[in-house]
ZAMARGU-4260 file (C-alpha; in steps of 0.2 Angstrom, whole numbers, plus 5000, padded with zeros to 4 digits):
<rodrens>
0) 5448/5580/5511 | 5452/5596/5520 | 5463/5611/5517 | 5473/5609/5533 | 5486/5598/5526
5) 5504/5604/5526 | 5513/5589/5519 | 5510/5579/5503 | 5517/5562/5502 | 5518/5553/5486
10) 5516/5534/5485 | 5520/5526/5468 | 5512/5510/5462 | 5528/5500/5466 | 5530/5507/5484
15) 5516/5497/5493 | 5526/5494/5508 | 5515/5495/5523 | 5530/5492/5535 | 5538/5509/5529
20) 5543/5521/5543 | 5530/5533/5536 | 5516/5523/5543 | 5523/5521/5561 | 5514/5537/5566
25) 5498/5546/5561 | 5499/5565/5557 | 5483/5574/5553 | 5493/5587/5543 | 5500/5573/5531
30) 5490/5569/5515 | 5496/5553/5506 | 5493/5552/5487 | 5491/5536/5477 | 5487/5539/5459
35) 5484/5529/5443 | 5493/5539/5429 | 5492/5540/5411 | 5510/5542/5409 | 5513/5526/5419
40) 5500/5516/5409 | 5507/5521/5392 | 5526/5523/5393 | 5527/5506/5386 | 5514/5494/5380
45) 5510/5484/5396 | 5502/5467/5398 | 5483/5469/5403 | 5486/5459/5419 | 5501/5470/5424
50) 5490/5486/5423 | 5476/5477/5432 | 5487/5470/5446 | 5496/5487/5449 | 5479/5497/5449
55) 5471/5484/5460 | 5485/5483/5472 | 5486/5502/5473 | 5467/5503/5477 | 5468/5490/5490
60) 5484/5499/5498 | 5475/5515/5498 | 5459/5508/5507 | 5470/5499/5520 | 5479/5516/5524
65) 5462/5524/5526 | 5456/5510/5537 | 5471/5512/5548 | 5467/5531/5550 | 5478/5539/5537
70) 5472/5553/5526 | 5473/5546/5508 | 5469/5553/5491 | 5467/5538/5479 | 5465/5545/5461
75) 5460/5534/5446 | 5463/5537/5428 | 5446/5546/5428 | 5453/5559/5441 | 5470/5561/5432
80) 5465/5561/5414 | 5468/5580/5412 | 5486/5579/5418 | 5499/5574/5405 | 5512/5570/5418
85) 5515/5566/5437 | 5523/5584/5440 | 5507/5592/5432 | 5496/5582/5444 | 5507/5586/5459
90) 5508/5604/5455 | 5489/5605/5455 | 5487/5596/5472 | 5501/5606/5480 | 5492/5622/5475
95) 5474/5615/5479 | 5479/5610/5497 | 5491/5623/5501 | 5505/5611/5504 | 5521/5617/5512
100) 5531/5601/5510 | 5532/5588/5497 | 5539/5571/5502 | 5543/5555/5492 | 5551/5538/5492
105) 5566/5536/5480 | 5559/5529/5464 | 5566/5513/5458 | 5566/5518/5439 | 5578/5530/5433
110) 5566/5540/5422 | 5554/5542/5437 | 5568/5547/5449 | 5574/5560/5437 | 5557/5567/5434
115) 5554/5568/5453 | 5571/5576/5456 | 5568/5589/5442 | 5551/5593/5449 | 5558/5595/5467
120) 5571/5608/5460 | 5556/5618/5452 | 5547/5619/5469 | 5548/5634/5481 | 5542/5623/5496
125) 5552/5611/5506 | 5555/5593/5498 | 5562/5577/5506 | 5566/5560/5499 | 5566/5544/5509
130) 5574/5527/5506 | 5561/5514/5500 | 5566/5503/5515 | 5564/5487/5505 | 5580/5480/5499
135) 5594/5472/5509 | 5606/5485/5502 | 5601/5503/5504 | 5603/5516/5490 | 5617/5524/5500
140) 5627/5507/5501 | 5626/5502/5483 | 5641/5512/5478 | 5651/5501/5490 | 5647/5486/5479
145) 5645/5492/5462 | 5655/5504/5450 | 5650/5511/5433 | 5656/5501/5418 | 5665/5488/5428
150) 5661/5470/5426 | 5653/5463/5441 | 5650/5444/5445 | 5635/5438/5455 | 5645/5425/5464
155) 5656/5437/5473 | 5642/5448/5478 | 5631/5434/5483 | 5644/5427/5495 | 5646/5444/5503
160) 5628/5446/5505 | 5627/5428/5514 | 5641/5433/5525 | 5635/5451/5529 | 5617/5445/5533
165) 5622/5428/5541 | 5610/5419/5529 | 5613/5400/5528 | 5630/5402/5537 | 5638/5392/5551
170) 5653/5399/5560 | 5657/5411/5546 | 5656/5397/5533 | 5642/5392/5521 | 5631/5379/5527
175) 5634/5362/5520 | 5652/5368/5515 | 5647/5374/5498 | 5641/5392/5492 | 5630/5385/5479
180) 5622/5369/5472 | 5619/5374/5454 | 5624/5357/5448 | 5610/5349/5458 | 5597/5361/5452
185) 5597/5357/5433 | 5585/5342/5431 | 5573/5340/5417 | 5556/5335/5421 | 5554/5316/5416
190) 5538/5308/5412 | 5536/5301/5430 | 5539/5319/5437 | 5524/5326/5427 | 5511/5318/5438
195) 5517/5326/5454 | 5518/5344/5448 | 5507/5354/5460 | 5491/5364/5455 | 5496/5382/5457
200) 5487/5393/5470 | 5477/5406/5461 | 5466/5420/5466 | 5450/5428/5460 | 5451/5446/5461
205) 5437/5456/5453 | 5445/5469/5441 | 5430/5472/5430 | 5429/5491/5435 | 5448/5493/5431
210) 5445/5485/5414 | 5431/5498/5411 | 5443/5512/5415 | 5457/5505/5404 | 5445/5504/5390
215) 5437/5521/5393 | 5454/5529/5393 | 5460/5519/5377 | 5475/5512/5386 | 5484/5501/5374
220) 5488/5484/5381 | 5494/5467/5376 | 5490/5449/5381 | 5475/5440/5388 | 5465/5446/5403
225) 5447/5445/5409 | 5437/5452/5424 | 5446/5440/5436 | 5464/5442/5440 | 5473/5427/5447
230) 5488/5436/5454 | 5490/5442/5473 | 5486/5460/5475 | 5487/5463/5494 | 5497/5457/5508
235) 5486/5443/5514 | 5486/5435/5497 | 5504/5438/5494 | 5508/5429/5511 | 5497/5415/5507
240) 5506/5412/5490 | 5523/5413/5499 | 5517/5400/5512 | 5510/5389/5498 | 5527/5390/5489
245) 5536/5385/5504 | 5525/5371/5509 | 5521/5364/5492 | 5534/5369/5479 | 5550/5372/5489
250) 5554/5354/5491 | 5557/5352/5473 | 5560/5370/5468 | 5579/5369/5465 | 5579/5352/5456
255) 5567/5359/5443 | 5570/5377/5443 | 5577/5377/5425 | 5565/5364/5418 | 5552/5367/5405
260) 5537/5357/5399 | 5523/5358/5387 | 5514/5342/5392 | 5503/5348/5407 | 5490/5357/5397
265) 5472/5352/5401 | 5477/5346/5419 | 5473/5362/5429 | 5458/5365/5440 | 5461/5384/5442
270) 5449/5398/5445 | 5450/5405/5428 | 5441/5396/5414 | 5453/5391/5399 | 5469/5400/5405
275) 5472/5389/5420 | 5469/5373/5412 | 5488/5373/5410 | 5498/5369/5426 | 5515/5368/5416
280) 5517/5387/5417 | 5519/5388/5436 | 5528/5371/5440 | 5538/5374/5456 | 5541/5392/5455
285) 5535/5405/5469 | 5527/5417/5457 | 5529/5431/5471 | 5539/5443/5460 | 5525/5455/5457
290) 5522/5455/5476 | 5540/5458/5479 | 5543/5471/5465 | 5527/5481/5471 | 5535/5480/5489
295) 5519/5471/5496 | 5532/5458/5502 | 5550/5462/5508 | 5564/5451/5502 | 5569/5449/5520
300) 5552/5442/5524 | 5553/5430/5509 | 5570/5424/5513 | 5566/5422/5532 | 5550/5413/5529
305) 5558/5401/5516 | 5572/5397/5528 | 5560/5394/5542 | 5551/5381/5532 | 5568/5373/5527
310) 5573/5372/5546 | 5556/5364/5550 | 5554/5352/5536 | 5564/5337/5544 | 5573/5335/5527
315) 5559/5337/5516 | 5567/5352/5509 | 5586/5350/5507 | 5599/5362/5506 | 5601/5363/5487
320) 5582/5368/5486 | 5583/5382/5499 | 5600/5389/5493 | 5594/5390/5475 | 5579/5400/5481
325) 5589/5412/5492 | 5602/5415/5478 | 5587/5422/5467 | 5581/5434/5481 | 5596/5439/5491
330) 5609/5437/5477 | 5602/5440/5459 | 5588/5452/5463 | 5599/5463/5474 | 5614/5461/5461
335) 5604/5467/5446 | 5598/5482/5455 | 5616/5487/5460 | 5621/5485/5441 | 5606/5496/5436
340) 5610/5511/5447 | 5629/5510/5445 | 5627/5512/5426 | 5611/5522/5422 | 5607/5531/5411
345) 5621/5525/5400 | 5616/5507/5402 | 5600/5510/5392 | 5610/5514/5377 | 5622/5500/5377
350) 5623/5489/5361 | 5639/5480/5362 | 5635/5467/5348 | 5629/5481/5337 | 5612/5473/5333
355) 5598/5481/5323 | 5585/5469/5318 | 5567/5472/5323 | 5557/5460/5335 | 5548/5447/5325
360) 5529/5449/5323 | 5525/5433/5332 | 5532/5440/5349 | 5515/5448/5349 | 5504/5433/5345
365) 5515/5417/5347 | 5511/5412/5329 | 5528/5403/5325 | 5531/5385/5321 | 5545/5384/5333
370) 5537/5375/5348 | 5549/5382/5361 | 5546/5400/5356 | 5527/5397/5353 | 5525/5389/5371
375) 5536/5402/5380 | 5527/5417/5371 | 5510/5411/5372 | 5512/5407/5391 | 5519/5425/5393
380) 5504/5432/5384 | 5492/5421/5393 | 5499/5424/5411 | 5510/5439/5410 | 5523/5427/5417
385) 5537/5415/5412 | 5551/5409/5423 | 5569/5414/5422 | 5575/5400/5410 | 5561/5403/5398
390) 5565/5422/5398 | 5584/5419/5396 | 5586/5403/5386 | 5571/5403/5375 | 5564/5420/5370
395) 5580/5429/5375 | 5592/5416/5367 | 5582/5418/5350 | 5583/5437/5351 | 5602/5436/5355
400) 5607/5424/5341 | 5595/5432/5328 | 5603/5450/5332 | 5587/5459/5338 | 5591/5477/5343
405) 5591/5478/5363 | 5579/5492/5363 | 5566/5481/5355 | 5569/5467/5367 | 5569/5478/5382
410) 5552/5486/5377 | 5544/5469/5375 | 5551/5462/5391 | 5546/5477/5401 | 5529/5477/5395
415) 5524/5458/5394 | 5529/5453/5412 | 5519/5457/5427 | 5534/5459/5438 | 5544/5470/5425
420) 5550/5486/5432 | 5565/5493/5423 | 5578/5491/5437 | 5575/5473/5437 | 5571/5470/5419
425) 5585/5480/5410 | 5600/5471/5417 | 5592/5454/5415 | 5587/5458/5397 | 5600/5470/5390
430) 5614/5463/5401 | 5612/5444/5405 | 5601/5439/5390 | 5607/5450/5376 | 5625/5453/5381
435) 5623/5471/5375 | 5632/5478/5390 | 5648/5468/5384 | 5649/5458/5400 | 5645/5470/5414
440) 5632/5457/5421 | 5637/5440/5413 | 5654/5432/5409 | 5648/5426/5392 | 5635/5428/5379
445) 5621/5415/5384 | 5619/5409/5366 | 5613/5391/5363 | 5607/5379/5349 | 5592/5368/5349
450) 5602/5355/5359 | 5599/5366/5375 | 5581/5366/5373 | 5580/5348/5370 | 5591/5345/5386
455) 5580/5355/5397 | 5562/5353/5390 | 5550/5342/5380 | 5546/5356/5368 | 5556/5348/5354
460) 5546/5332/5353 | 5531/5342/5346 | 5540/5354/5335 | 5538/5356/5316 | 5557/5358/5315
465) 5570/5344/5319 | 5581/5348/5333 | 5595/5336/5327 | 5596/5345/5310 | 5606/5361/5306
470) 5603/5362/5287 | 5587/5358/5277 | 5569/5364/5276 | 5565/5356/5293 | 5581/5360/5302
475) 5579/5369/5319 | 5582/5387/5316 | 5591/5389/5333 | 5605/5378/5326 | 5610/5388/5311
480) 5606/5404/5319 | 5618/5399/5334 | 5633/5397/5322 | 5628/5412/5312 | 5629/5422/5328
485) 5646/5415/5333 | 5653/5418/5316 | 5648/5436/5315 | 5653/5440/5333 | 5670/5430/5332
490) 5680/5446/5335 | 5670/5451/5350 | 5668/5434/5358 | 5683/5424/5351 | 5695/5428/5366
495) 5682/5423/5379 | 5689/5407/5387 | 5671/5401/5390 | 5667/5401/5371 | 5685/5397/5364
500) 5680/5379/5361 | 5665/5384/5351 | 5675/5393/5339 | 5687/5379/5338 | 5673/5367/5333
505) 5667/5380/5320 | 5683/5381/5312 | 5684/5362/5311 | 5670/5362/5299 | 5674/5363/5280
510) 5672/5378/5270 | 5657/5370/5262 | 5649/5365/5278 | 5651/5383/5286 | 5644/5391/5270
515) 5629/5379/5270 | 5625/5383/5289 | 5627/5402/5286 | 5616/5401/5271 | 5603/5392/5281
520) 5603/5405/5294 | 5602/5419/5281 | 5586/5411/5274 | 5578/5410/5291 | 5583/5428/5295
525) 5576/5434/5279 | 5560/5426/5283 | 5560/5429/5302 | 5542/5433/5303 | 5537/5417/5296
530) 5548/5404/5304
</rodrens>
């Protein structure tokens, strides 16, 4: 380090984009700062693997920049412990090095963007903000597609993105004549399908020193983690995982993207003893969301790579499989980001269904007799990962029909998943999952009884409760809670054409039947920590 620097450039932990224009040229007067911060490690209770992954990826990115000839200051928790906030650290560094200009990339979380903006306003030196250069739709363009408090639908946005970027299009029309193939992508894993589920590609990153730092600074975390991290933390590993997905998983991705199973434990041959004996947690999913959300990989690279494999597969990968994947990256990921920025900060306060119940204690230890919840939560705690249907229709559905406050749900989802950054977590959780935004994201409340779980998984076969029963000591809690949810929200949901039939069926029951169901649900809600 020298004192000849004129410009300080801040690189946040989710801005590990080696292709950013910042790195096209070297300048001896520019100092890049990458710092582990106590404020980032503690603003919510994170999964241990999430902290490990971000710290390891940041360390590797800093080392890569140094090797490429850039001047980089990588600070660990040991170095930043005395600074309570990011602005305090930056103020110290600006003074220490005599910095004349502060530059940053636009943060993707509202709290950080506000914090950095206010910090810049307090400075007497020049400041400059840059686009992240990561998403298909730039920050400046978001307003063309999204407006505050307006109900937006994925399908319209997704089609616009396909057309704008000419992805899976032929002569201005969607390839194959259809925009989506959802109906082809909802298969349950049958017994004969289980034997061909692939072993996941895992990594063996040494995070022992990071663990020591986390312990030394008393950073509170949740979930399981040891000295070896299975997630990709650099570009090579991330590209390897992307290619593995395209070669091995993409041929069946769409078919089974909604499927769930608890029947694949003990079959893994992973790198991590104990945890990786289960291959049912990964199935055919790409598991590149951490690499994407930390910006190690770009969405364009991911989509282009997947389409290349599709084109070269000689029919092994059909259109339904690739379209289902493109929809997640080009469609949903960009969509929720637009909703987030159009509606923040008010979005974080929305509670359309006026819920108030606390999150059950078993969300922290998976100690519940409901097998679907136990499996999804234990997997989340073991791997810092669950796929979109487990998040939406298992844990999310329970929180919705049980009336859990969206703040509680947000905090758990933001902490437990390795890919959870607020811009992507909050619209998925508060919006799509909990309907707390009143329909800005989703056209209906995604509430379901135990029948959905039975349809899309094998969880029910080994459950203490009976999925076919609604009333009784062994009745599936989801069944009565579902009707209780519909009953108490009839005024808010009754006019929605997508749920009108549900209320007609509810009213067809006798008064005695409805009362029995509601009483059953009340019993479960009163004993919510013990079901």
